[in-house]
ZADREN-213008 format. One record per atom (N, C-alpha, C): atom name; residue in one letter; x, y, z. Coordinates in pm, 1 decimal. Atoms other than C-alpha are relative to their C-alpha. Layout:
# ZADREN-213008
ATOM  name  resn        c1        c2        c3
ATOM    CA     A         X         Y         Z
...
***
This chain:
# ZADREN-213008
ATOM  name  resn        c1        c2        c3
ATOM     N     M      68.6      98.2      56.5
ATOM    CA     M     795.5   -4444.1    7591.9
ATOM     C     M     -89.8      69.0    -110.7
ATOM     N     R      73.5     -24.3     102.3
ATOM    CA     R     614.7   -4422.5    7274.9
ATOM     C     R    -106.1    -120.1     -55.2
ATOM     N     I      94.9      72.4      47.0
ATOM    CA     I     293.5   -4576.6    7145.3
ATOM     C     I     -52.1      53.1    -139.4
ATOM     N     A      33.7     -61.5     150.9
ATOM    CA     A     237.0   -4517.2    6757.5
ATOM     C     A     -97.8     -95.9     -74.0
ATOM     N     R      74.0      60.5     106.6
ATOM    CA     R       0.1   -4617.6    6496.2
ATOM     C     R      25.1      47.6    -125.6
ATOM     N     E     -65.6     -61.2     105.0
ATOM    CA     E      70.5   -4580.0    6130.9
ATOM     C     E    -119.4     -40.5    -108.0
ATOM     N     R     114.8      13.9      93.7
ATOM    CA     R    -155.3   -4556.8    5809.2
ATOM     C     R      50.1      40.2    -123.4
ATOM     N     Y     -14.4     -18.3     137.3
ATOM    CA     Y     -90.5   -4575.1    5431.0
ATOM     C     Y    -135.1      68.2     -51.0
ATOM     N     L     142.1     -32.3      70.7
ATOM    CA     L    -348.6   -4354.5    5258.0
ATOM     C     L     -11.4     -49.1    -151.9
ATOM     N     D       5.9      28.7     134.8
ATOM    CA     D    -249.1   -4508.8    4921.0
ATOM     C     D      92.1    -139.6      13.0
ATOM     N     D     -99.7     126.3      15.3
ATOM    CA     D     -51.6   -4827.3    4784.5
ATOM     C     D     134.9      30.8     -45.6
ATOM     N     S    -132.6     -13.9      17.9
ATOM    CA     S     258.8   -4630.2    4740.5
ATOM     C     S      68.2      27.2     147.8
ATOM     N     T     -57.5     -52.7    -143.7
ATOM    CA     T     501.8   -4499.7    5020.9
ATOM     C     T      17.9     134.4      15.4
ATOM     N     R     -10.3    -149.0      -7.0
ATOM    CA     R     453.5   -4160.1    4955.2
ATOM     C     R    -101.3      75.7      96.4
ATOM     N     W     126.0     -42.9     -74.4
ATOM    CA     W     106.4   -4101.9    5158.0
ATOM     C     W      -6.1     -71.0     124.9
ATOM     N     F     -16.1      93.4    -125.2
ATOM    CA     F     188.9   -4227.0    5506.9
ATOM     C     F      -8.9      93.4     106.8
ATOM     N     L      30.7     -85.5    -128.0
ATOM    CA     L      69.7   -4100.8    5847.4
ATOM     C     L      23.6     -86.6     120.4
ATOM     N     T     -24.7      69.4    -115.0
ATOM    CA     T     199.1   -4184.1    6172.8
ATOM     C     T     -59.9     115.8     119.4
ATOM     N     L      69.4     -65.5    -125.0
ATOM    CA     L      15.2   -4079.7    6502.1
ATOM     C     L      51.7     -72.5     118.9
ATOM     N     E     -77.8      24.5    -121.8
ATOM    CA     E     217.8   -4100.2    6827.7
ATOM     C     E     -16.1      49.5     106.0
ATOM     N     L     -14.4     -55.3    -123.1
ATOM    CA     L     201.4   -4074.1    7181.2
ATOM     C     L     127.2      -2.2      80.1
ATOM     N     W    -160.7      10.6     -42.0
ATOM    CA     W     539.3   -3989.8    7332.0
ATOM     C     W      -4.0      77.0     131.8
ATOM     N     T      -7.5     -70.8    -123.5
ATOM    CA     T     605.8   -3916.8    7691.1
ATOM     C     T     138.8      90.0      -0.9
ATOM     N     R    -110.8    -103.4      -3.3
ATOM    CA     R     866.9   -3627.8    7764.6
ATOM     C     R      49.8      19.8     124.4
ATOM     N     T     -64.4     -13.7    -119.3
ATOM    CA     T     920.1   -3647.3    8125.0
ATOM     C     T      30.7    -143.0      67.7
ATOM     N     A     -27.4     132.0     -61.3
ATOM    CA     A    1055.9   -3933.5    8349.3
ATOM     C     A    -112.2     -45.9      66.2
ATOM     N     E     118.9      45.4     -60.9
ATOM    CA     E     727.2   -3916.6    8546.3
ATOM     C     E     -98.9     -50.8     -58.4
ATOM     N     M      92.8      64.9      91.5
ATOM    CA     M     518.0   -3965.8    8264.2
ATOM     C     M      45.9    -141.0     -35.9
ATOM     N     H     -36.0     133.8      33.9
ATOM    CA     H     726.1   -4245.2    8137.3
ATOM     C     H     -31.7     -95.3      79.7
ATOM     N     S      27.8      85.1     -87.2
ATOM    CA     S     703.9   -4415.7    8447.5
ATOM     C     S    -142.1     -45.4      14.9
ATOM     N     A     129.0      25.1     -31.8
ATOM    CA     A     344.6   -4381.0    8476.3
ATOM     C     A     -53.8     -96.0    -136.5
ATOM     N     M      28.1      96.6     129.7
ATOM    CA     M     316.3   -4517.7    8105.7
ATOM     C     M      66.5    -144.9       5.4
ATOM     N     D     -54.8     124.0     -24.4
ATOM    CA     D     549.4   -4794.7    8183.9
ATOM     C     D     -73.8     -82.8      82.4
ATOM     N     A      87.8      75.8    -100.5
ATOM    CA     A     317.4   -4914.3    8469.2
ATOM     C     A    -135.8     -43.4     -55.1
ATOM     N     L     125.6      29.5      46.1
ATOM    CA     L      30.0   -4940.4    8239.7
ATOM     C     L     -20.6    -153.8     -26.7
ATOM     N     S       2.3     156.6       3.6
ATOM    CA     S    -118.1   -5305.8    8210.1
ATOM     C     S      -7.8     -17.1    -160.7
ATOM     N     P       5.3      28.7     163.6
ATOM    CA     P    -107.9   -5449.5    7843.4
ATOM     C     P    -151.7      43.5     -45.3
ATOM     N     E     135.6     -50.9      37.0
ATOM    CA     E    -499.3   -5386.9    7842.1
ATOM     C     E      -9.2     145.5      -9.8
ATOM     N     Q      13.1    -135.5      21.3
ATOM    CA     Q    -454.3   -5028.2    7910.2
ATOM     C     Q      93.6      48.0    -112.1
ATOM     N     R     -84.1     -47.5     138.2
ATOM    CA     R    -170.9   -4985.7    7644.6
ATOM     C     R     -76.1     -41.1    -129.1
ATOM     N     Q      85.1      27.5     113.1
ATOM    CA     Q    -393.0   -5171.9    7391.5
ATOM     C     Q    -107.7     104.8     -13.6
ATOM     N     A      87.0     -90.1      -3.6
ATOM    CA     A    -668.6   -4919.0    7493.9
ATOM     C     A      60.3     124.0     -49.9
ATOM     N     I     -42.1    -121.1      49.1
ATOM    CA     I    -450.3   -4627.8    7428.0
ATOM     C     I      42.9      -6.9    -162.8
ATOM     N     G     -18.3      25.6     115.6
ATOM    CA     G    -349.9   -4783.5    7091.3
ATOM     C     G    -122.3      -1.2     -66.7
ATOM     N     D     112.1       5.7      85.0
ATOM    CA     D    -712.1   -4829.3    6993.3
ATOM     C     D     -43.3     153.0       9.8
ATOM     N     A      21.4    -144.8       2.9
ATOM    CA     A    -765.2   -4454.1    7087.3
ATOM     C     A      63.4      64.7    -113.4
ATOM     N     I     -86.6     -49.0     116.3
ATOM    CA     I    -480.2   -4359.4    6856.9
ATOM     C     I     -51.7     -28.2    -142.6
ATOM     N     V      53.0      54.8     140.5
ATOM    CA     V    -634.2   -4573.8    6569.5
ATOM     C     V    -104.4      74.3     -18.7
ATOM     N     D     144.5     -71.4      20.7
ATOM    CA     D    -973.2   -4417.0    6620.1
ATOM     C     D      45.4     148.9     -61.5
ATOM     N     A     -52.8    -155.7      47.9
ATOM    CA     A    -792.3   -4057.8    6600.8
ATOM     C     A      66.2     -12.5    -127.6
ATOM     N     L     -65.4     -27.2     131.5
ATOM    CA     L    -589.9   -4144.6    6299.6
ATOM     C     L    -115.1     -52.8    -101.3
ATOM     N     D      86.0      10.2     121.6
ATOM    CA     D    -900.7   -4287.0    6109.8
ATOM     C     D     -74.7     117.1      -7.1
ATOM     N     R      89.4    -122.3      19.1
ATOM    CA     R   -1080.2   -3950.9    6181.7
ATOM     C     R      85.2      90.3     -85.8
ATOM     N     I     -98.6     -80.8      49.6
ATOM    CA     I    -751.3   -3764.2    6077.3
ATOM     C     I      28.6     -40.2    -157.2
ATOM     N     A      -9.8      54.6     151.5
ATOM    CA     A    -724.0   -3986.9    5750.0
ATOM     C     A    -117.1      30.9     -79.5
ATOM     N     R     130.2     -39.6      75.2
ATOM    CA     R   -1085.2   -3909.3    5650.4
ATOM     C     R       7.0     162.1     -28.7
ATOM     N     I     -16.2    -131.7      27.8
ATOM    CA     I    -985.7   -3544.7    5674.3
ATOM     C     I      98.4      36.4    -102.6
ATOM     N     V    -114.8     -30.2     111.2
ATOM    CA     V    -659.6   -3550.0    5482.9
ATOM     C     V       4.1     -91.4    -115.4
ATOM     N     E      18.1      82.9     136.4
ATOM    CA     E    -764.5   -3824.3    5221.3
ATOM     C     E     -38.2      95.8    -111.2
ATOM     N     P      43.7     -65.1      96.1
ATOM    CA     P    -953.6   -3595.7    4999.3
ATOM     C     P     103.8     105.7     -58.6
ATOM     N     V    -106.9     -90.1      51.3
ATOM    CA     V    -662.7   -3331.1    4970.6
ATOM     C     V     108.7    -105.2     -57.4
ATOM     N     A    -114.1     122.7      66.9
ATOM    CA     A    -410.7   -3642.9    4901.3
ATOM     C     A     -57.0     -35.9    -120.8
ATOM     N     I      56.0      47.6     137.1
ATOM    CA     I    -631.7   -3757.7    4647.6
ATOM     C     I      34.3     100.6     -96.3
ATOM     N     E       5.8    -137.5      93.3
ATOM    CA     E    -644.4   -3394.3    4478.8
ATOM     C     E     152.4      -2.2     -57.0
ATOM     N     R    -126.0      -4.7      45.5
ATOM    CA     R    -261.5   -3428.8    4497.5
ATOM     C     R      61.1    -145.3     -60.6
ATOM     N     G     -76.1     109.4      67.6
ATOM    CA     G    -220.7   -3771.6    4332.4
ATOM     C     G       5.4    -130.7      59.8
ATOM     N     A       2.0     136.8     -64.3
ATOM    CA     A    -282.0   -4041.0    4586.7
ATOM     C     A    -116.1     -72.9     -35.2
ATOM     N     R     113.4      96.2      47.9
ATOM    CA     R    -483.5   -4340.7    4485.2
ATOM     C     R     -30.0     -75.8     131.3
ATOM     N     P      55.7      32.9    -100.4
ATOM    CA     P    -690.1   -4420.1    4799.5
ATOM     C     P      24.3    -169.2      25.5
ATOM     N     V      48.0     159.8     -45.2
ATOM    CA     V    -679.3   -4790.3    4964.1
ATOM     C     V    -104.3      -0.2      80.7
ATOM     N     R     131.7      24.3     -61.6
ATOM    CA     R    -998.2   -4887.8    5052.0
ATOM     C     R      -3.0    -114.4     114.4
ATOM     N     V       0.4      89.6    -110.3
ATOM    CA     V    -983.3   -5033.0    5404.6
ATOM     C     V    -103.1      40.2      84.8
ATOM     N     A     109.2     -41.1     -87.4
ATOM    CA     A   -1255.5   -5040.9    5650.1
ATOM     C     A      44.7      58.7     127.1
ATOM     N     M       1.6     -86.4     -97.4
ATOM    CA     M   -1243.3   -4763.7    5892.9
ATOM     C     M    -100.7     -13.5     107.0
ATOM     N     R      95.9      26.5     -83.3
ATOM    CA     R   -1413.9   -4777.9    6216.4
ATOM     C     R     -75.9     127.2       0.4
ATOM     N     E      93.1    -127.7       1.8
ATOM    CA     E   -1717.7   -4534.5    6231.3
ATOM     C     E      26.7      81.1     134.6
ATOM     N     S     -10.9     -70.6    -107.2
ATOM    CA     S   -1679.6   -4251.3    6483.9
ATOM     C     S    -121.5      47.8      53.8
***
């Protein structure tokens, strides 16, 4: 099972991040499969929070290399 969230750092298709939770064993896949929709959403929200933090770290370097940032509201950590 995979739960992923994605983010573009600018308005092109070149500056793109994906953060993904991926199960690698049958046991963990089974446990993830058993999650309620609310639990899956909570995992997705946690991934979004982490992706927001990662984007804030990566964005200055991407801008130095030519990205033009998209200004979207990120959640405060």
